[in-house]
N, C-alpha and C positions, 0 to 999 in steps of 0.2 A: 729482705736483705739487700736486694738490688738497689733500692733507694738509699739506705743507710750507707752501704758501701760506696756508691756513687757520690754521695754528699761528703763522706769522709776523704775520699781521694781527690775531690774537686774543691775543697774549701780553704786551701791556703792562701788565696788572694782576698779573703773576706775578713773584716775586722769590724768589731762594734764602734771603732773610732773612726770609721769611713764617714766623711762628710759629703763626698761626691762618689758616684758610682762609675766604674770604668766600662769601657766597651767589652773587655774580656768578661767582666761579671755579667754583663747584659747577654753575652753569648752562652755563658754557663746557664743562665735562666732558661734561654731557649733549648738547650739540651736537656735540662731537667724537665721542662714541660713535654718534650717528645718522649722521654722515658716514662714519665708518670702517666701520660695519656695512653701510652701503649699497654701499661699494666692495668689501668682502670677500664679501658674499652672492653676487654674480655669479661671482666667481672660485671660491669654495668649491663652489657648486652644480655646476660643471663637473666637479669631481673627486668628486662625491658625498658632500660633507661639510656640516656645518651650523656656523654661527657659535657656537651654544651648545656644541657638541661641541669646537670648537676652544678656547674659553675655559675649558671644564672641564678639558681636557688641560693647558693652560697653568698654571692654578691649582694642579693636582696636583704639578706638578714645576717648582718655581721655584728649584731648587737649581743649575742648570748656568750655564755661562758666558755663555750667550745673554741672560741678564738684565742683563749689564753693558754699558755703552755705548749706542750707537744702532743697535742691530740691529733686524730686523723684529720679532722676538719682544719687544724692549722697547717698541716702538710698539703692538704688539697688547696687551701688558700695561698700557699707558696707557689702553686702553679698559676694562679691568677694574678696575684699582686707581687711586683718586684720587691717592695719593702718587706713583705712577709717572708720571701724567698731569702733575701739577704739576712734576715734574723735567723732563719733556719740554718743557713750555711755558717753563720757565726757560732751557733750552737754546735754544729758538726765540727767545727775547727777545735773548739773547746772540749770535744768529746762528750757532749751533753745531748746529742740527738737521740732521744729514747722516747718512743711514743707512749702516751698514757694508756692506750688501749690496744688489744690486738688488732692489727689493721688487716690487710689483704693476705689471703692464703692461696698458695698454689693448689689449684683443684686436683692435680694429678698426685703430688707428693705430700699434700698437707703442710708443707713447709711455709712458715710465715715469711713475708718478704722483708719485714723488719721486726726484731725482737729485742 
């Protein structure tokens, strides 16, 4: 819920009609990366992985179907690539940011971060 709530409340300056990106949008991308990395680091440390290693793997293989739609990988890619982030924020503005699979879960409460 943290990611979906943040995206919904910060999406007003994003439009699919954008032909150039603003400094404000770039700043929102940096905020998003900080939020996302904070959530992911706890999860990844449990399985012995790192954020950097995950991003590297994603960047190396962007040819699969997980890059279409609103899957977890598409959201992870949004933390890496600004263009993907922009598309995600346009979806959020349109009320269409819904992941196609259960993503991250709070280990203490069992609550999904985005549902």
